[in-house]
PyMOL Python script that loads the backbone (N, CA, C, O; Angstrom):
from pymol import cmd

cmd.read_pdbstr("""\
ATOM      1  N   MET A   1       2.219  55.418 -55.814  1.00  0.00           N
ATOM      2  CA  MET A   1       2.214  56.758 -56.318  1.00  0.00           C
ATOM      3  C   MET A   1       1.554  57.641 -55.276  1.00  0.00           C
ATOM      4  O   MET A   1       0.591  57.232 -54.627  1.00  0.00           O
ATOM      5  N   GLY A   2       2.063  58.838 -55.116  1.00  0.00           N
ATOM      6  CA  GLY A   2       1.494  59.732 -54.135  1.00  0.00           C
ATOM      7  C   GLY A   2       1.859  61.166 -54.435  1.00  0.00           C
ATOM      8  O   GLY A   2       2.348  61.482 -55.520  1.00  0.00           O
ATOM      9  N   TRP A   3       1.622  62.026 -53.474  1.00  0.00           N
ATOM     10  CA  TRP A   3       1.896  63.451 -53.622  1.00  0.00           C
ATOM     11  C   TRP A   3       2.716  63.918 -52.431  1.00  0.00           C
ATOM     12  O   TRP A   3       2.565  63.400 -51.325  1.00  0.00           O
ATOM     13  N   ALA A   4       3.570  64.883 -52.654  1.00  0.00           N
ATOM     14  CA  ALA A   4       4.366  65.448 -51.568  1.00  0.00           C
ATOM     15  C   ALA A   4       4.403  66.954 -51.725  1.00  0.00           C
ATOM     16  O   ALA A   4       4.430  67.466 -52.844  1.00  0.00           O
ATOM     17  N   SER A   5       4.404  67.654 -50.626  1.00  0.00           N
ATOM     18  CA  SER A   5       4.513  69.111 -50.639  1.00  0.00           C
ATOM     19  C   SER A   5       5.595  69.530 -49.666  1.00  0.00           C
ATOM     20  O   SER A   5       5.840  68.864 -48.661  1.00  0.00           O
ATOM     21  N   ARG A   6       6.236  70.636 -49.975  1.00  0.00           N
ATOM     22  CA  ARG A   6       7.204  71.207 -49.055  1.00  0.00           C
ATOM     23  C   ARG A   6       7.110  72.719 -49.159  1.00  0.00           C
ATOM     24  O   ARG A   6       6.712  73.242 -50.199  1.00  0.00           O
ATOM     25  N   PRO A   7       7.467  73.423 -48.105  1.00  0.00           N
ATOM     26  CA  PRO A   7       7.420  74.881 -48.169  1.00  0.00           C
ATOM     27  C   PRO A   7       8.398  75.409 -49.203  1.00  0.00           C
ATOM     28  O   PRO A   7       9.485  74.858 -49.377  1.00  0.00           O
ATOM     29  N   SER A   8       8.018  76.459 -49.878  1.00  0.00           N
ATOM     30  CA  SER A   8       8.900  77.109 -50.831  1.00  0.00           C
ATOM     31  C   SER A   8       9.177  78.516 -50.340  1.00  0.00           C
ATOM     32  O   SER A   8       8.246  79.282 -50.092  1.00  0.00           O
ATOM     33  N   PHE A   9      10.423  78.859 -50.199  1.00  0.00           N
ATOM     34  CA  PHE A   9      10.784  80.189 -49.745  1.00  0.00           C
ATOM     35  C   PHE A   9      11.403  80.990 -50.878  1.00  0.00           C
ATOM     36  O   PHE A   9      12.130  81.954 -50.634  1.00  0.00           O
ATOM     37  N   LEU A  10      11.118  80.594 -52.124  1.00  0.00           N
ATOM     38  CA  LEU A  10      11.664  81.292 -53.283  1.00  0.00           C
ATOM     39  C   LEU A  10      10.980  82.630 -53.505  1.00  0.00           C
ATOM     40  O   LEU A  10      11.568  83.537 -54.095  1.00  0.00           O
ATOM     41  N   ASP A  11       9.757  82.763 -53.044  1.00  0.00           N
ATOM     42  CA  ASP A  11       8.991  83.981 -53.239  1.00  0.00           C
ATOM     43  C   ASP A  11       8.909  84.705 -51.889  1.00  0.00           C
ATOM     44  O   ASP A  11       8.156  84.289 -51.008  1.00  0.00           O
ATOM     45  N   GLY A  12       9.671  85.773 -51.727  1.00  0.00           N
ATOM     46  CA  GLY A  12       9.725  86.486 -50.460  1.00  0.00           C
ATOM     47  C   GLY A  12       8.442  87.223 -50.093  1.00  0.00           C
ATOM     48  O   GLY A  12       8.300  87.670 -48.955  1.00  0.00           O
ATOM     49  N   ARG A  13       7.501  87.361 -51.033  1.00  0.00           N
ATOM     50  CA  ARG A  13       6.255  88.075 -50.751  1.00  0.00           C
ATOM     51  C   ARG A  13       5.293  87.263 -49.905  1.00  0.00           C
ATOM     52  O   ARG A  13       4.433  87.831 -49.233  1.00  0.00           O
ATOM     53  N   ASP A  14       5.425  85.948 -49.928  1.00  0.00           N
ATOM     54  CA  ASP A  14       4.489  85.095 -49.195  1.00  0.00           C
ATOM     55  C   ASP A  14       5.293  84.064 -48.410  1.00  0.00           C
ATOM     56  O   ASP A  14       6.104  83.338 -48.984  1.00  0.00           O
ATOM     57  N   ALA A  15       5.072  84.000 -47.118  1.00  0.00           N
ATOM     58  CA  ALA A  15       5.849  83.088 -46.282  1.00  0.00           C
ATOM     59  C   ALA A  15       5.340  81.655 -46.328  1.00  0.00           C
ATOM     60  O   ALA A  15       5.978  80.763 -45.770  1.00  0.00           O
ATOM     61  N   HIS A  16       4.184  81.405 -46.993  1.00  0.00           N
ATOM     62  CA  HIS A  16       3.595  80.075 -46.941  1.00  0.00           C
ATOM     63  C   HIS A  16       3.273  79.448 -48.299  1.00  0.00           C
ATOM     64  O   HIS A  16       2.339  78.650 -48.378  1.00  0.00           O
ATOM     65  N   PRO A  17       3.993  79.769 -49.359  1.00  0.00           N
ATOM     66  CA  PRO A  17       3.699  79.068 -50.620  1.00  0.00           C
ATOM     67  C   PRO A  17       4.205  77.633 -50.544  1.00  0.00           C
ATOM     68  O   PRO A  17       5.113  77.334 -49.769  1.00  0.00           O
ATOM     69  N   THR A  18       3.626  76.751 -51.339  1.00  0.00           N
ATOM     70  CA  THR A  18       4.083  75.371 -51.377  1.00  0.00           C
ATOM     71  C   THR A  18       4.311  74.932 -52.811  1.00  0.00           C
ATOM     72  O   THR A  18       3.728  75.473 -53.751  1.00  0.00           O
ATOM     73  N   ILE A  19       5.162  73.953 -52.951  1.00  0.00           N
ATOM     74  CA  ILE A  19       5.380  73.292 -54.236  1.00  0.00           C
ATOM     75  C   ILE A  19       4.881  71.869 -54.058  1.00  0.00           C
ATOM     76  O   ILE A  19       5.267  71.193 -53.104  1.00  0.00           O
ATOM     77  N   THR A  20       4.030  71.408 -54.961  1.00  0.00           N
ATOM     78  CA  THR A  20       3.511  70.055 -54.885  1.00  0.00           C
ATOM     79  C   THR A  20       4.041  69.268 -56.067  1.00  0.00           C
ATOM     80  O   THR A  20       3.950  69.714 -57.211  1.00  0.00           O
ATOM     81  N   ILE A  21       4.599  68.089 -55.790  1.00  0.00           N
ATOM     82  CA  ILE A  21       5.122  67.232 -56.846  1.00  0.00           C
ATOM     83  C   ILE A  21       4.482  65.859 -56.739  1.00  0.00           C
ATOM     84  O   ILE A  21       4.108  65.417 -55.653  1.00  0.00           O
ATOM     85  N   LYS A  22       4.364  65.203 -57.856  1.00  0.00           N
ATOM     86  CA  LYS A  22       3.830  63.850 -57.890  1.00  0.00           C
ATOM     87  C   LYS A  22       4.981  62.872 -57.686  1.00  0.00           C
ATOM     88  O   LYS A  22       6.008  62.967 -58.358  1.00  0.00           O
ATOM     89  N   ILE A  23       4.813  61.941 -56.770  1.00  0.00           N
ATOM     90  CA  ILE A  23       5.816  60.905 -56.529  1.00  0.00           C
ATOM     91  C   ILE A  23       5.390  59.675 -57.319  1.00  0.00           C
ATOM     92  O   ILE A  23       4.296  59.147 -57.116  1.00  0.00           O
ATOM     93  N   VAL A  24       6.259  59.218 -58.223  1.00  0.00           N
ATOM     94  CA  VAL A  24       5.924  58.068 -59.051  1.00  0.00           C
ATOM     95  C   VAL A  24       6.650  56.829 -58.561  1.00  0.00           C
ATOM     96  O   VAL A  24       7.734  56.911 -57.984  1.00  0.00           O
ATOM     97  N   SER A  25       6.050  55.707 -58.795  1.00  0.00           N
ATOM     98  CA  SER A  25       6.608  54.437 -58.364  1.00  0.00           C
ATOM     99  C   SER A  25       7.744  54.016 -59.282  1.00  0.00           C
ATOM    100  O   SER A  25       7.695  54.260 -60.488  1.00  0.00           O
ATOM    101  N   TYR A  26       8.763  53.387 -58.721  1.00  0.00           N
ATOM    102  CA  TYR A  26       9.794  52.797 -59.561  1.00  0.00           C
ATOM    103  C   TYR A  26       9.989  51.325 -59.212  1.00  0.00           C
ATOM    104  O   TYR A  26      11.041  50.742 -59.476  1.00  0.00           O
ATOM    105  N   LEU A  27       8.966  50.743 -58.621  1.00  0.00           N
ATOM    106  CA  LEU A  27       9.039  49.318 -58.307  1.00  0.00           C
ATOM    107  C   LEU A  27       9.036  48.515 -59.595  1.00  0.00           C
ATOM    108  O   LEU A  27       8.171  48.695 -60.453  1.00  0.00           O
ATOM    109  N   ILE A  28       9.993  47.643 -59.718  1.00  0.00           N
ATOM    110  CA  ILE A  28      10.056  46.792 -60.904  1.00  0.00           C
ATOM    111  C   ILE A  28       9.296  45.515 -60.574  1.00  0.00           C
ATOM    112  O   ILE A  28       9.802  44.645 -59.866  1.00  0.00           O
ATOM    113  N   ARG A  29       8.104  45.415 -61.083  1.00  0.00           N
ATOM    114  CA  ARG A  29       7.269  44.259 -60.782  1.00  0.00           C
ATOM    115  C   ARG A  29       7.639  43.061 -61.649  1.00  0.00           C
ATOM    116  O   ARG A  29       7.352  41.920 -61.288  1.00  0.00           O
ATOM    117  N   ASP A  30       8.269  43.313 -62.780  1.00  0.00           N
ATOM    118  CA  ASP A  30       8.613  42.235 -63.690  1.00  0.00           C
ATOM    119  C   ASP A  30      10.013  42.505 -64.245  1.00  0.00           C
ATOM    120  O   ASP A  30      10.149  43.293 -65.181  1.00  0.00           O
ATOM    121  N   PRO A  31      11.048  41.880 -63.702  1.00  0.00           N
ATOM    122  CA  PRO A  31      12.423  42.167 -64.118  1.00  0.00           C
ATOM    123  C   PRO A  31      12.824  41.488 -65.426  1.00  0.00           C
ATOM    124  O   PRO A  31      14.016  41.382 -65.715  1.00  0.00           O
ATOM    125  N   LYS A  32      11.874  41.033 -66.213  1.00  0.00           N
ATOM    126  CA  LYS A  32      12.191  40.298 -67.441  1.00  0.00           C
ATOM    127  C   LYS A  32      12.958  41.138 -68.457  1.00  0.00           C
ATOM    128  O   LYS A  32      13.753  40.589 -69.219  1.00  0.00           O
ATOM    129  N   GLU A  33      12.746  42.442 -68.491  1.00  0.00           N
ATOM    130  CA  GLU A  33      13.420  43.277 -69.493  1.00  0.00           C
ATOM    131  C   GLU A  33      14.929  43.305 -69.251  1.00  0.00           C
ATOM    132  O   GLU A  33      15.706  43.142 -70.192  1.00  0.00           O
ATOM    133  N   ARG A  34      15.344  43.505 -68.034  1.00  0.00           N
ATOM    134  CA  ARG A  34      16.781  43.478 -67.726  1.00  0.00           C
ATOM    135  C   ARG A  34      17.350  42.088 -67.986  1.00  0.00           C
ATOM    136  O   ARG A  34      18.449  41.951 -68.523  1.00  0.00           O
ATOM    137  N   ALA A  35      16.601  41.062 -67.603  1.00  0.00           N
ATOM    138  CA  ALA A  35      17.035  39.685 -67.836  1.00  0.00           C
ATOM    139  C   ALA A  35      17.148  39.388 -69.328  1.00  0.00           C
ATOM    140  O   ALA A  35      17.986  38.578 -69.724  1.00  0.00           O
ATOM    141  N   ARG A  36      16.343  40.009 -70.150  1.00  0.00           N
ATOM    142  CA  ARG A  36      16.415  39.817 -71.599  1.00  0.00           C
ATOM    143  C   ARG A  36      17.656  40.481 -72.185  1.00  0.00           C
ATOM    144  O   ARG A  36      18.267  39.944 -73.109  1.00  0.00           O
ATOM    145  N   LEU A  37      18.034  41.641 -71.656  1.00  0.00           N
ATOM    146  CA  LEU A  37      19.150  42.400 -72.217  1.00  0.00           C
ATOM    147  C   LEU A  37      20.523  41.859 -71.811  1.00  0.00           C
ATOM    148  O   LEU A  37      21.464  41.911 -72.603  1.00  0.00           O
ATOM    149  N   ILE A  38      20.645  41.346 -70.597  1.00  0.00           N
ATOM    150  CA  ILE A  38      21.955  40.894 -70.096  1.00  0.00           C
ATOM    151  C   ILE A  38      22.574  39.787 -70.947  1.00  0.00           C
ATOM    152  O   ILE A  38      23.742  39.915 -71.313  1.00  0.00           O
ATOM    153  N   PRO A  39      21.865  38.710 -71.285  1.00  0.00           N
ATOM    154  CA  PRO A  39      22.502  37.630 -72.056  1.00  0.00           C
ATOM    155  C   PRO A  39      22.934  38.025 -73.469  1.00  0.00           C
ATOM    156  O   PRO A  39      23.803  37.379 -74.055  1.00  0.00           O
ATOM    157  N   ILE A  40      22.340  39.070 -74.010  1.00  0.00           N
ATOM    158  CA  ILE A  40      22.721  39.481 -75.368  1.00  0.00           C
ATOM    159  C   ILE A  40      23.753  40.611 -75.353  1.00  0.00           C
ATOM    160  O   ILE A  40      24.000  41.262 -76.369  1.00  0.00           O
ATOM    161  N   GLY A  41      24.358  40.832 -74.162  1.00  0.00           N
ATOM    162  CA  GLY A  41      25.453  41.796 -74.052  1.00  0.00           C
ATOM    163  C   GLY A  41      25.013  43.246 -74.018  1.00  0.00           C
ATOM    164  O   GLY A  41      25.812  44.134 -74.319  1.00  0.00           O
ATOM    165  N   LEU A  42      23.787  43.508 -73.666  1.00  0.00           N
ATOM    166  CA  LEU A  42      23.271  44.879 -73.634  1.00  0.00           C
ATOM    167  C   LEU A  42      22.863  45.271 -72.212  1.00  0.00           C
ATOM    168  O   LEU A  42      21.811  45.876 -72.006  1.00  0.00           O
ATOM    169  N   THR A  43      23.691  44.926 -71.248  1.00  0.00           N
ATOM    170  CA  THR A  43      23.369  45.188 -69.850  1.00  0.00           C
ATOM    171  C   THR A  43      23.254  46.688 -69.598  1.00  0.00           C
ATOM    172  O   THR A  43      24.233  47.419 -69.752  1.00  0.00           O
ATOM    173  N   PRO A  44      22.065  47.153 -69.212  1.00  0.00           N
ATOM    174  CA  PRO A  44      21.913  48.584 -68.920  1.00  0.00           C
ATOM    175  C   PRO A  44      22.504  48.907 -67.551  1.00  0.00           C
ATOM    176  O   PRO A  44      22.593  48.038 -66.684  1.00  0.00           O
ATOM    177  N   SER A  45      22.904  50.152 -67.365  1.00  0.00           N
ATOM    178  CA  SER A  45      23.373  50.548 -66.040  1.00  0.00           C
ATOM    179  C   SER A  45      22.196  50.465 -65.073  1.00  0.00           C
ATOM    180  O   SER A  45      21.035  50.501 -65.481  1.00  0.00           O
ATOM    181  N   TYR A  46      22.514  50.355 -63.794  1.00  0.00           N
ATOM    182  CA  TYR A  46      21.466  50.269 -62.784  1.00  0.00           C
ATOM    183  C   TYR A  46      20.566  51.507 -62.837  1.00  0.00           C
ATOM    184  O   TYR A  46      19.342  51.390 -62.780  1.00  0.00           O
ATOM    185  N   ALA A  47      21.176  52.699 -62.946  1.00  0.00           N
ATOM    186  CA  ALA A  47      20.407  53.950 -62.991  1.00  0.00           C
ATOM    187  C   ALA A  47      19.506  53.999 -64.218  1.00  0.00           C
ATOM    188  O   ALA A  47      18.343  54.390 -64.114  1.00  0.00           O
ATOM    189  N   ASP A  48      20.029  53.605 -65.384  1.00  0.00           N
ATOM    190  CA  ASP A  48      19.206  53.603 -66.599  1.00  0.00           C
ATOM    191  C   ASP A  48      18.049  52.628 -66.471  1.00  0.00           C
ATOM    192  O   ASP A  48      16.946  52.901 -66.945  1.00  0.00           O
ATOM    193  N   GLY A  49      18.298  51.484 -65.830  1.00  0.00           N
ATOM    194  CA  GLY A  49      17.228  50.516 -65.616  1.00  0.00           C
ATOM    195  C   GLY A  49      16.131  51.070 -64.726  1.00  0.00           C
ATOM    196  O   GLY A  49      14.947  50.854 -64.986  1.00  0.00           O
ATOM    197  N   GLN A  50      16.519  51.791 -63.668  1.00  0.00           N
ATOM    198  CA  GLN A  50      15.521  52.399 -62.786  1.00  0.00           C
ATOM    199  C   GLN A  50      14.729  53.468 -63.505  1.00  0.00           C
ATOM    200  O   GLN A  50      13.507  53.531 -63.371  1.00  0.00           O
ATOM    201  N   ILE A  51      15.411  54.312 -64.270  1.00  0.00           N
ATOM    202  CA  ILE A  51      14.738  55.381 -65.007  1.00  0.00           C
ATOM    203  C   ILE A  51      13.757  54.783 -66.011  1.00  0.00           C
ATOM    204  O   ILE A  51      12.622  55.246 -66.126  1.00  0.00           O
ATOM    205  N   ALA A  52      14.193  53.760 -66.734  1.00  0.00           N
ATOM    206  CA  ALA A  52      13.310  53.099 -67.702  1.00  0.00           C
ATOM    207  C   ALA A  52      12.118  52.463 -66.996  1.00  0.00           C
ATOM    208  O   ALA A  52      10.995  52.523 -67.496  1.00  0.00           O
ATOM    209  N   ALA A  53      12.356  51.854 -65.837  1.00  0.00           N
ATOM    210  CA  ALA A  53      11.269  51.220 -65.088  1.00  0.00           C
ATOM    211  C   ALA A  53      10.249  52.238 -64.612  1.00  0.00           C
ATOM    212  O   ALA A  53       9.046  51.983 -64.668  1.00  0.00           O
ATOM    213  N   ILE A  54      10.715  53.391 -64.143  1.00  0.00           N
ATOM    214  CA  ILE A  54       9.793  54.450 -63.709  1.00  0.00           C
ATOM    215  C   ILE A  54       8.901  54.860 -64.864  1.00  0.00           C
ATOM    216  O   ILE A  54       7.684  54.963 -64.711  1.00  0.00           O
ATOM    217  N   ALA A  55       9.508  55.095 -66.023  1.00  0.00           N
ATOM    218  CA  ALA A  55       8.738  55.519 -67.191  1.00  0.00           C
ATOM    219  C   ALA A  55       7.746  54.445 -67.624  1.00  0.00           C
ATOM    220  O   ALA A  55       6.580  54.734 -67.890  1.00  0.00           O
ATOM    221  N   LYS A  56       8.220  53.205 -67.690  1.00  0.00           N
ATOM    222  CA  LYS A  56       7.366  52.114 -68.174  1.00  0.00           C
ATOM    223  C   LYS A  56       6.217  51.801 -67.223  1.00  0.00           C
ATOM    224  O   LYS A  56       5.069  51.704 -67.658  1.00  0.00           O
ATOM    225  N   VAL A  57       6.504  51.643 -65.931  1.00  0.00           N
ATOM    226  CA  VAL A  57       5.480  51.280 -64.954  1.00  0.00           C
ATOM    227  C   VAL A  57       4.393  52.353 -64.851  1.00  0.00           C
ATOM    228  O   VAL A  57       3.229  52.043 -64.597  1.00  0.00           O
ATOM    229  N   ASN A  58       4.778  53.602 -65.047  1.00  0.00           N
ATOM    230  CA  ASN A  58       3.828  54.701 -64.902  1.00  0.00           C
ATOM    231  C   ASN A  58       3.296  55.218 -66.242  1.00  0.00           C
ATOM    232  O   ASN A  58       2.662  56.271 -66.292  1.00  0.00           O
ATOM    233  N   ASN A  59       3.554  54.474 -67.332  1.00  0.00           N
ATOM    234  CA  ASN A  59       3.087  54.855 -68.673  1.00  0.00           C
ATOM    235  C   ASN A  59       3.496  56.276 -69.041  1.00  0.00           C
ATOM    236  O   ASN A  59       2.685  57.065 -69.525  1.00  0.00           O
ATOM    237  N   LEU A  60       4.776  56.591 -68.801  1.00  0.00           N
ATOM    238  CA  LEU A  60       5.314  57.913 -69.087  1.00  0.00           C
ATOM    239  C   LEU A  60       6.176  57.875 -70.343  1.00  0.00           C
ATOM    240  O   LEU A  60       6.633  56.813 -70.765  1.00  0.00           O
ATOM    241  N   ILE A  61       6.387  59.024 -70.920  1.00  0.00           N
ATOM    242  CA  ILE A  61       7.328  59.166 -72.030  1.00  0.00           C
ATOM    243  C   ILE A  61       8.653  59.599 -71.424  1.00  0.00           C
ATOM    244  O   ILE A  61       8.709  60.589 -70.695  1.00  0.00           O
ATOM    245  N   LEU A  62       9.713  58.868 -71.719  1.00  0.00           N
ATOM    246  CA  LEU A  62      11.044  59.206 -71.222  1.00  0.00           C
ATOM    247  C   LEU A  62      11.659  60.249 -72.146  1.00  0.00           C
ATOM    248  O   LEU A  62      11.925  59.968 -73.315  1.00  0.00           O
ATOM    249  N   VAL A  63      11.881  61.431 -71.633  1.00  0.00           N
ATOM    250  CA  VAL A  63      12.486  62.515 -72.407  1.00  0.00           C
ATOM    251  C   VAL A  63      13.955  62.581 -72.020  1.00  0.00           C
ATOM    252  O   VAL A  63      14.293  62.818 -70.860  1.00  0.00           O
ATOM    253  N   THR A  64      14.825  62.369 -73.004  1.00  0.00           N
ATOM    254  CA  THR A  64      16.263  62.338 -72.749  1.00  0.00           C
ATOM    255  C   THR A  64      17.032  62.783 -73.986  1.00  0.00           C
ATOM    256  O   THR A  64      16.572  62.616 -75.115  1.00  0.00           O
ATOM    257  N   ARG A  65      18.188  63.342 -73.756  1.00  0.00           N
ATOM    258  CA  ARG A  65      19.096  63.663 -74.848  1.00  0.00           C
ATOM    259  C   ARG A  65      19.910  62.419 -75.213  1.00  0.00           C
ATOM    260  O   ARG A  65      20.443  62.319 -76.318  1.00  0.00           O
ATOM    261  N   ASN A  66      20.000  61.475 -74.274  1.00  0.00           N
ATOM    262  CA  ASN A  66      20.815  60.278 -74.438  1.00  0.00           C
ATOM    263  C   ASN A  66      19.938  59.089 -74.824  1.00  0.00           C
ATOM    264  O   ASN A  66      19.797  58.136 -74.057  1.00  0.00           O
ATOM    265  N   VAL A  67      19.366  59.150 -75.987  1.00  0.00           N
ATOM    266  CA  VAL A  67      18.435  58.128 -76.462  1.00  0.00           C
ATOM    267  C   VAL A  67      19.104  56.765 -76.586  1.00  0.00           C
ATOM    268  O   VAL A  67      18.450  55.741 -76.389  1.00  0.00           O
ATOM    269  N   ALA A  68      20.377  56.734 -76.905  1.00  0.00           N
ATOM    270  CA  ALA A  68      21.080  55.465 -77.122  1.00  0.00           C
ATOM    271  C   ALA A  68      21.061  54.566 -75.885  1.00  0.00           C
ATOM    272  O   ALA A  68      21.028  53.343 -76.018  1.00  0.00           O
ATOM    273  N   ASP A  69      21.080  55.150 -74.689  1.00  0.00           N
ATOM    274  CA  ASP A  69      21.081  54.338 -73.468  1.00  0.00           C
ATOM    275  C   ASP A  69      19.763  53.613 -73.238  1.00  0.00           C
ATOM    276  O   ASP A  69      19.713  52.661 -72.459  1.00  0.00           O
ATOM    277  N   TYR A  70      18.706  54.045 -73.895  1.00  0.00           N
ATOM    278  CA  TYR A  70      17.384  53.458 -73.671  1.00  0.00           C
ATOM    279  C   TYR A  70      16.812  52.781 -74.914  1.00  0.00           C
ATOM    280  O   TYR A  70      15.704  52.248 -74.871  1.00  0.00           O
ATOM    281  N   ALA A  71      17.542  52.797 -76.001  1.00  0.00           N
ATOM    282  CA  ALA A  71      17.048  52.274 -77.275  1.00  0.00           C
ATOM    283  C   ALA A  71      16.753  50.782 -77.241  1.00  0.00           C
ATOM    284  O   ALA A  71      15.914  50.311 -78.008  1.00  0.00           O
ATOM    285  N   ASN A  72      17.413  50.032 -76.380  1.00  0.00           N
ATOM    286  CA  ASN A  72      17.232  48.581 -76.351  1.00  0.00           C
ATOM    287  C   ASN A  72      16.089  48.111 -75.466  1.00  0.00           C
ATOM    288  O   ASN A  72      15.749  46.928 -75.481  1.00  0.00           O
ATOM    289  N   PHE A  73      15.490  49.009 -74.698  1.00  0.00           N
ATOM    290  CA  PHE A  73      14.352  48.642 -73.871  1.00  0.00           C
ATOM    291  C   PHE A  73      13.115  48.525 -74.757  1.00  0.00           C
ATOM    292  O   PHE A  73      12.822  49.423 -75.546  1.00  0.00           O
ATOM    293  N   GLN A  74      12.396  47.421 -74.625  1.00  0.00           N
ATOM    294  CA  GLN A  74      11.194  47.218 -75.432  1.00  0.00           C
ATOM    295  C   GLN A  74      10.007  47.958 -74.831  1.00  0.00           C
ATOM    296  O   GLN A  74       9.884  48.074 -73.612  1.00  0.00           O
ATOM    297  N   ASP A  75       9.141  48.454 -75.700  1.00  0.00           N
ATOM    298  CA  ASP A  75       7.889  49.101 -75.301  1.00  0.00           C
ATOM    299  C   ASP A  75       8.108  50.279 -74.370  1.00  0.00           C
ATOM    300  O   ASP A  75       7.300  50.508 -73.469  1.00  0.00           O
ATOM    301  N   LEU A  76       9.190  51.037 -74.570  1.00  0.00           N
ATOM    302  CA  LEU A  76       9.467  52.227 -73.785  1.00  0.00           C
ATOM    303  C   LEU A  76       9.347  53.431 -74.708  1.00  0.00           C
ATOM    304  O   LEU A  76      10.059  53.532 -75.708  1.00  0.00           O
ATOM    305  N   ALA A  77       8.446  54.337 -74.369  1.00  0.00           N
ATOM    306  CA  ALA A  77       8.250  55.542 -75.174  1.00  0.00           C
ATOM    307  C   ALA A  77       9.380  56.531 -74.855  1.00  0.00           C
ATOM    308  O   ALA A  77       9.553  56.937 -73.706  1.00  0.00           O
ATOM    309  N   ILE A  78      10.148  56.913 -75.887  1.00  0.00           N
ATOM    310  CA  ILE A  78      11.308  57.800 -75.714  1.00  0.00           C
ATOM    311  C   ILE A  78      11.175  58.978 -76.654  1.00  0.00           C
ATOM    312  O   ILE A  78      10.798  58.815 -77.815  1.00  0.00           O
ATOM    313  N   GLU A  79      11.486  60.170 -76.153  1.00  0.00           N
ATOM    314  CA  GLU A  79      11.536  61.377 -76.984  1.00  0.00           C
ATOM    315  C   GLU A  79      12.804  62.143 -76.683  1.00  0.00           C
ATOM    316  O   GLU A  79      13.249  62.214 -75.538  1.00  0.00           O
ATOM    317  N   ASN A  80      13.384  62.719 -77.734  1.00  0.00           N
ATOM    318  CA  ASN A  80      14.547  63.582 -77.593  1.00  0.00           C
ATOM    319  C   ASN A  80      14.114  64.984 -78.005  1.00  0.00           C
ATOM    320  O   ASN A  80      13.946  65.256 -79.194  1.00  0.00           O
ATOM    321  N   TRP A  81      13.936  65.857 -77.053  1.00  0.00           N
ATOM    322  CA  TRP A  81      13.497  67.227 -77.345  1.00  0.00           C
ATOM    323  C   TRP A  81      14.643  68.107 -77.801  1.00  0.00           C
ATOM    324  O   TRP A  81      14.436  69.277 -78.120  1.00  0.00           O
ATOM    325  N   PHE A  82      15.858  67.556 -77.836  1.00  0.00           N
ATOM    326  CA  PHE A  82      17.035  68.352 -78.181  1.00  0.00           C
ATOM    327  C   PHE A  82      17.512  68.128 -79.610  1.00  0.00           C
ATOM    328  O   PHE A  82      18.469  68.764 -80.053  1.00  0.00           O
ATOM    329  N   SER A  83      16.849  67.224 -80.335  1.00  0.00           N
ATOM    330  CA  SER A  83      17.304  66.965 -81.709  1.00  0.00           C
ATOM    331  C   SER A  83      16.442  67.702 -82.695  1.00  0.00           C
ATOM    332  O   SER A  83      16.667  67.609 -83.902  1.00  0.00           O
TER     333      SER A  83
END
""", "prot")
cmd.dss("prot")
cmd.show_as("cartoon", "prot")
cmd.util.cbc("prot")
cmd.orient("prot")
């Protein structure tokens, strides 16, 4: 996990503003969740697996309109702000 900054030129009044974002890890240290889902016919897409891993490894709440794609992941906090 780390931090990154880049110049922002969205505000013409100041030539040196910056935007700082937090970079979160998506390393899957324990692939057991994907291995659990595949044999029971619930293979998640690669992208969904990465998104779920980012949320889980970093203790984040996954906010999505597409709750069904993540419903089978165990111990994953999911919220739908659109319902």
